[in-house]
N, CA, C and O of each residue as an XYZ file, in Angstrom:
476
protein
N     -23.390    119.290    -85.383
C     -22.901    119.398    -84.026
C     -22.444    120.846    -83.811
O     -21.671    121.389    -84.600
N     -22.934    121.456    -82.736
C     -22.525    122.833    -82.473
C     -21.186    122.877    -81.732
O     -20.660    121.840    -81.327
N     -20.648    124.064    -81.560
C     -19.318    124.239    -80.968
C     -19.240    123.691    -79.550
O     -18.249    123.058    -79.186
N     -20.265    123.924    -78.753
C     -20.258    123.451    -77.364
C     -20.227    121.923    -77.306
O     -19.470    121.337    -76.532
N     -21.052    121.290    -78.127
C     -21.088    119.820    -78.169
C     -19.761    119.256    -78.666
O     -19.267    118.258    -78.142
N     -19.191    119.896    -79.674
C     -17.922    119.425    -80.226
C     -16.807    119.547    -79.197
O     -16.037    118.606    -79.005
N     -16.712    120.691    -78.537
C     -15.697    120.875    -77.492
C     -15.845    119.838    -76.391
O     -14.855    119.277    -75.923
N     -17.073    119.585    -75.980
C     -17.333    118.593    -74.936
C     -16.897    117.201    -75.388
O     -16.279    116.465    -74.619
N     -17.211    116.840    -76.620
C     -16.843    115.523    -77.157
C     -15.334    115.365    -77.292
O     -14.799    114.284    -77.044
N     -14.646    116.429    -77.681
C     -13.197    116.343    -77.884
C     -12.448    116.088    -76.580
O     -11.348    115.536    -76.594
N     -13.038    116.487    -75.455
C     -12.377    116.294    -74.147
C     -12.200    114.828    -73.777
O     -11.371    114.510    -72.923
N     -12.958    113.927    -74.398
C     -12.869    112.503    -74.061
C     -11.589    111.851    -74.588
O     -11.230    110.755    -74.156
N     -10.899    112.516    -75.519
C      -9.732    111.913    -76.152
C      -8.465    112.266    -75.370
O      -8.047    113.423    -75.317
N      -7.869    111.235    -74.764
C      -6.652    111.435    -73.967
C      -5.530    110.506    -74.420
O      -4.506    110.394    -73.745
N      -5.708    109.875    -75.498
C      -4.734    108.957    -76.081
C      -5.366    108.410    -77.344
O      -6.440    108.858    -77.746
N      -4.721    107.459    -77.965
C      -5.317    106.876    -79.170
C      -5.086    105.377    -79.179
O      -4.102    104.881    -78.630
N      -5.999    104.671    -79.803
C      -5.856    103.233    -79.969
C      -5.524    102.865    -81.403
O      -5.014    101.777    -81.669
N      -5.816    103.782    -82.338
C      -5.612    103.503    -83.756
C      -5.007    104.713    -84.455
O      -5.135    105.850    -84.001
N      -4.355    104.436    -85.558
C      -3.925    105.481    -86.475
C      -4.715    105.314    -87.762
O      -4.980    104.192    -88.195
N      -5.087    106.428    -88.369
C      -5.846    106.429    -89.607
C      -5.018    107.135    -90.670
O      -4.678    108.308    -90.519
N      -4.702    106.441    -91.714
C      -3.834    106.970    -92.757
C      -4.527    108.116    -93.485
O      -5.633    107.954    -94.002
N      -3.879    109.264    -93.522
C      -4.366    110.420    -94.272
C      -3.608    110.534    -95.582
O      -4.197    110.761    -96.640
N      -2.292    110.374    -95.498
C      -1.394    110.384    -96.655
C      -0.314    109.343    -96.389
O      -0.268    108.744    -95.315
N       0.531    109.139    -97.349
C       1.604    108.159    -97.204
C       2.427    108.403    -95.943
O       2.804    107.453    -95.258
N       2.706    109.664    -95.632
C       3.578    110.007    -94.501
C       2.849    110.635    -93.331
O       3.496    111.145    -92.416
N       1.500    110.617    -93.327
C       0.731    111.302    -92.279
C      -0.445    110.444    -91.836
O      -1.185    109.907    -92.660
N      -0.606    110.321    -90.512
C      -1.747    109.605    -89.939
C      -2.469    110.519    -88.947
O      -1.918    111.513    -88.474
N      -3.712    110.154    -88.650
C      -4.518    110.846    -87.653
C      -4.747    109.923    -86.477
O      -4.845    108.708    -86.650
N      -4.833    110.482    -85.287
C      -5.212    109.722    -84.099
C      -6.733    109.605    -84.049
O      -7.439    110.158    -84.892
N      -7.224    108.880    -83.051
C      -8.670    108.762    -82.874
C      -9.326    110.139    -82.750
O     -10.343    110.406    -83.390
N      -8.747    110.998    -81.937
C      -9.324    112.323    -81.712
C      -9.268    113.218    -82.930
O     -10.235    113.921    -83.222
N      -8.157    113.208    -83.646
C      -8.026    114.029    -84.851
C      -9.002    113.542    -85.924
O      -9.593    114.353    -86.638
N      -9.173    112.228    -86.042
C     -10.135    111.693    -87.012
C     -11.556    112.074    -86.613
O     -12.368    112.438    -87.464
N     -11.856    111.991    -85.319
C     -13.179    112.384    -84.837
C     -13.454    113.846    -85.182
O     -14.534    114.181    -85.669
N     -12.480    114.711    -84.931
C     -12.624    116.125    -85.265
C     -12.861    116.290    -86.763
O     -13.770    117.017    -87.166
N     -12.062    115.630    -87.588
C     -12.201    115.731    -89.045
C     -13.585    115.258    -89.509
O     -14.195    115.866    -90.390
N     -14.067    114.173    -88.909
C     -15.387    113.640    -89.275
C     -16.518    114.565    -88.821
O     -17.384    114.933    -89.614
N     -16.501    114.932    -87.549
C     -17.623    115.679    -86.969
C     -17.664    117.139    -87.416
O     -18.745    117.693    -87.613
N     -16.505    117.763    -87.577
C     -16.455    119.167    -88.001
C     -16.312    119.278    -89.517
O     -16.234    120.378    -90.063
N     -16.280    118.132    -90.187
C     -16.110    118.094    -91.646
C     -14.924    118.954    -92.065
O     -15.028    119.842    -92.911
N     -13.786    118.646    -91.431
C     -12.591    119.472    -91.664
C     -11.381    118.643    -92.097
O     -10.268    118.859    -91.618
N     -11.610    117.700    -93.000
C     -10.457    117.006    -93.573
C      -9.568    117.988    -94.321
O      -8.371    117.749    -94.485
N     -10.148    119.085    -94.771
C      -9.361    120.136    -95.421
C      -8.293    120.673    -94.475
O      -7.184    120.988    -94.906
N      -8.623    120.778    -93.172
C      -7.660    121.255    -92.180
C      -6.532    120.233    -92.003
O      -5.360    120.604    -91.948
N      -6.885    118.964    -91.916
C      -5.872    117.917    -91.769
C      -4.962    117.877    -93.003
O      -3.748    117.710    -92.885
N      -5.564    118.031    -94.184
C      -4.777    118.068    -95.425
C      -3.839    119.278    -95.449
O      -2.687    119.172    -95.870
N      -4.343    120.425    -94.994
C      -3.510    121.636    -94.969
C      -2.313    121.436    -94.038
O      -1.182    121.759    -94.403
N      -2.556    120.908    -92.849
C      -1.465    120.653    -91.899
C      -0.485    119.651    -92.491
O       0.727    119.859    -92.451
N      -1.017    118.560    -93.041
C      -0.158    117.519    -93.622
C       0.693    118.068    -94.753
O       1.839    117.653    -94.923
N       0.149    118.993    -95.524
C       0.898    119.531    -96.663
C       2.161    120.260    -96.211
O       3.127    120.344    -96.970
N       2.168    120.780    -95.003
C       3.370    121.420    -94.462
C       4.262    120.412    -93.732
O       5.476    120.398    -93.936
N       3.670    119.573    -92.888
C       4.458    118.635    -92.086
C       5.356    117.759    -92.951
O       6.503    117.501    -92.587
N       4.854    117.304    -94.078
C       5.595    116.372    -94.933
C       6.901    116.949    -95.441
O       7.800    116.200    -95.823
N       7.023    118.284    -95.453
C       8.228    118.900    -95.997
C       9.171    119.455    -94.931
O      10.228    119.992    -95.261
N       8.799    119.329    -93.658
C       9.707    119.773    -92.600
C      10.869    118.803    -92.497
O      10.705    117.600    -92.700
N      12.008    119.315    -92.189
C      13.192    118.482    -92.013
C      12.992    117.588    -90.791
O      12.227    117.942    -89.894
N      13.661    116.442    -90.737
C      13.517    115.546    -89.587
C      13.822    116.222    -88.250
O      13.291    115.807    -87.220
N      14.670    117.257    -88.247
C      14.981    117.928    -86.981
C      13.763    118.625    -86.399
O      13.705    118.856    -85.192
N      12.782    118.968    -87.241
C      11.542    119.559    -86.768
C      10.577    118.421    -86.444
O       9.692    118.116    -87.244
N      10.736    117.803    -85.298
C       9.952    116.606    -85.006
C       8.685    116.917    -84.210
O       7.930    116.009    -83.862
N       8.452    118.200    -83.924
C       7.263    118.597    -83.171
C       6.723    119.882    -83.775
O       7.484    120.806    -84.060
N       5.419    119.945    -83.970
C       4.806    121.143    -84.528
C       3.492    121.427    -83.812
O       2.681    120.526    -83.597
N       3.294    122.684    -83.448
C       2.024    123.154    -82.900
C       1.250    123.792    -84.041
O       1.748    124.699    -84.708
N       0.049    123.323    -84.262
C      -0.760    123.784    -85.390
C      -2.006    124.459    -84.834
O      -2.811    123.824    -84.153
N      -2.162    125.735    -85.121
C      -3.286    126.503    -84.579
C      -4.121    127.069    -85.714
O      -3.610    127.733    -86.616
N      -5.430    126.789    -85.649
C      -6.376    127.400    -86.566
C      -7.166    128.421    -85.763
O      -7.786    128.080    -84.755
N      -7.145    129.657    -86.203
C      -7.900    130.729    -85.553
C      -8.887    131.294    -86.559
O      -8.508    131.797    -87.616
N     -10.177    131.196    -86.199
C     -11.262    131.610    -87.087
C     -11.747    132.998    -86.690
O     -11.978    133.275    -85.513
N     -11.899    133.866    -87.686
C     -12.474    135.192    -87.492
C     -13.529    135.376    -88.561
O     -13.240    135.324    -89.757
N     -14.780    135.595    -88.108
C     -15.918    135.657    -89.027
C     -15.938    134.366    -89.832
O     -16.067    133.299    -89.232
N     -15.821    134.400    -91.120
C     -15.857    133.167    -91.920
C     -14.526    132.900    -92.609
O     -14.473    132.193    -93.615
N     -13.454    133.465    -92.069
C     -12.122    133.176    -92.589
C     -11.250    132.703    -91.429
O     -11.662    132.746    -90.270
N     -10.048    132.254    -91.756
C      -9.190    131.708    -90.703
C      -7.728    131.857    -91.091
O      -7.382    132.124    -92.242
N      -6.879    131.673    -90.073
C      -5.437    131.625    -90.290
C      -4.927    130.347    -89.633
O      -5.201    130.084    -88.462
N      -4.191    129.568    -90.392
C      -3.518    128.376    -89.876
C      -2.061    128.745    -89.663
O      -1.379    129.177    -90.593
N      -1.583    128.574    -88.432
C      -0.189    128.859    -88.102
C       0.433    127.603    -87.524
O      -0.142    126.955    -86.649
N       1.606    127.266    -88.019
C       2.349    126.115    -87.506
C       3.671    126.627    -86.964
O       4.426    127.306    -87.659
N       3.941    126.282    -85.687
C       5.212    126.686    -85.094
C       5.892    125.485    -84.471
O       5.313    124.403    -84.374
N       7.137    125.692    -84.048
C       7.948    124.584    -83.537
C       7.746    124.293    -82.051
O       8.473    123.477    -81.484
N       6.786    124.937    -81.417
C       6.551    124.745    -79.994
C       7.321    125.720    -79.134
O       7.062    125.839    -77.936
N       8.266    126.417    -79.737
C       9.061    127.426    -79.024
C       8.811    128.816    -79.590
O       9.561    129.750    -79.307
N       7.768    128.953    -80.381
C       7.411    130.254    -80.923
C       7.952    130.569    -82.300
O       7.587    131.594    -82.877
N       8.810    129.722    -82.847
C       9.330    129.953    -84.197
C       8.291    129.487    -85.209
O       7.956    128.304    -85.262
N       7.788    130.411    -86.004
C       6.759    130.079    -86.988
C       7.395    129.365    -88.178
O       8.342    129.855    -88.792
N       6.844    128.198    -88.479
C       7.330    127.377    -89.587
C       6.489    127.574    -90.847
O       6.990    127.426    -91.962
N       5.200    127.910    -90.664
C       4.312    128.100    -91.811
C       3.067    128.851    -91.365
O       2.619    128.731    -90.225
N       2.522    129.627    -92.290
C       1.260    130.342    -92.072
C       0.451    130.270    -93.358
O       0.985    130.428    -94.456
N      -0.842    130.031    -93.203
C      -1.720    129.991    -94.375
C      -3.016    130.721    -94.051
O      -3.655    130.446    -93.036
N      -3.397    131.651    -94.917
C      -4.691    132.325    -94.804
C      -5.734    131.481    -95.515
O      -5.501    130.983    -96.616
N      -6.884    131.326    -94.877
C      -7.978    130.550    -95.436
C      -9.144    131.517    -95.643
O      -9.704    132.044    -94.682
N      -9.498    131.739    -96.893
C     -10.496    132.750    -97.235
C     -11.871    132.471    -96.641
O     -12.536    133.385    -96.154
N     -12.294    131.221    -96.680
C     -13.620    130.879    -96.174
C     -13.561    129.565    -95.414
O     -12.912    128.610    -95.841
N     -14.257    129.532    -94.270
C     -14.425    128.289    -93.531
C     -15.732    128.342    -92.753
O     -16.180    129.407    -92.328
N     -16.323    127.186    -92.578
C     -17.481    127.066    -91.692
C     -17.090    126.230    -90.462
O     -17.943    125.623    -89.815
N     -15.791    126.211    -90.154
C     -15.307    125.470    -88.984
C     -16.070    125.951    -87.758
O     -16.174    127.159    -87.545
N     -16.611    125.040    -86.941
C     -17.532    125.426    -85.871
C     -16.898    126.052    -84.624
O     -17.603    126.674    -83.829
N     -15.592    125.900    -84.439
C     -14.943    126.439    -83.241
C     -14.204    127.731    -83.572
O     -13.765    127.912    -84.708
N     -14.061    128.632    -82.600
C     -13.319    129.866    -82.861
C     -11.818    129.610    -83.040
O     -11.124    130.385    -83.697
N     -11.337    128.535    -82.460
C      -9.939    128.136    -82.661
C      -9.739    126.710    -82.198
O     -10.524    126.171    -81.417
N      -8.668    126.109    -82.699
C      -8.289    124.745    -82.302
C      -6.779    124.636    -82.398
O      -6.163    125.179    -83.315
N      -6.193    123.934    -81.450
C      -4.769    123.619    -81.466
C      -4.616    122.121    -81.669
O      -5.294    121.321    -81.024
N      -3.727    121.755    -82.562
C      -3.389    120.360    -82.815
C      -1.877    120.237    -82.776
O      -1.165    121.227    -82.944
N      -1.386    119.030    -82.555
C       0.054    118.777    -82.605
C       0.370    117.876    -83.784
O      -0.424    117.013    -84.160
N       1.537    118.090    -84.357
C       2.093    117.194    -85.346
C       3.391    116.638    -84.777
O       4.292    117.402    -84.431
N       3.495    115.325    -84.678
C       4.647    114.666    -84.072
C       5.265    113.708    -85.076
O       4.559    112.897    -85.676
N       6.580    113.795    -85.264
C       7.285    112.851    -86.129
C       7.563    111.592    -85.329
O       8.178    111.664    -84.265
N       7.124    110.437    -85.820
C       7.255    109.172    -85.087
C       8.419    108.313    -85.562
O       8.503    107.136    -85.209
N       9.313    108.883    -86.355
C      10.430    108.173    -86.984
C       9.991    107.375    -88.214
O      10.835    106.879    -88.961
N       8.678    107.247    -88.432
C       8.160    106.575    -89.620
C       7.189    107.462    -90.389
O       7.144    107.423    -91.618
N       6.417    108.257    -89.666
C       5.384    109.091    -90.266
C       5.008    110.201    -89.289
O       5.333    110.143    -88.104
N       4.319    111.207    -89.807
C       3.796    112.287    -88.977
C       2.469    111.857    -88.375
O       1.663    111.209    -89.043
N       2.235    112.216    -87.109
C       0.986    111.938    -86.418
C       0.333    113.267    -86.080
O       0.918    114.085    -85.370
N      -0.871    113.488    -86.583
C      -1.641    114.665    -86.210
C      -2.586    114.249    -85.093
O      -3.336    113.282    -85.224
N      -2.538    115.000    -83.980
C      -3.319    114.635    -82.805
C      -3.902    115.864    -82.106
O      -3.439    116.989    -82.295
N      -4.925    115.616    -81.299
C      -5.425    116.658    -80.409
C      -4.383    116.893    -79.327
O      -3.603    115.991    -79.019
N      -4.354    118.073    -78.751
C      -3.366    118.343    -77.686
C      -3.600    117.448    -76.480
O      -2.652    117.113    -75.769
N      -4.839    117.057    -76.239
C      -5.150    116.185    -75.097
C      -4.652    114.757    -75.302
O      -4.613    113.974    -74.353
N      -4.270    114.411    -76.531
C      -3.783    113.063    -76.822
C      -2.273    112.958    -76.717
O      -1.728    111.864    -76.859
N      -1.586    114.057    -76.476
C      -0.135    114.070    -76.419
C       0.379    113.360    -75.185
O       1.590    113.277    -74.979
């Protein structure tokens, strides 16, 4: 699936009907799972989850941005107000989009990784 097709497909997700367990404390929404499946980027979901699981409960919202340049990327997680909580350089990626924003939301039981359109 090319970038244009993927972007078009992602627009259909405006909520979720199911949660898909990624880790004990992290689930994916329908849209996040679709992205992981179609872009073959479970590595991205795992990277985000690896940070979310260690945030204090007071950090109940996280903006997760992957920005791709050439064949490398930077994953930045912030609190939604511009305070950077984590940054990770990714040496190589074949992620099809130039960038993607995802949200991580604490649900009082587990973290939910979702597309911004599903918020």
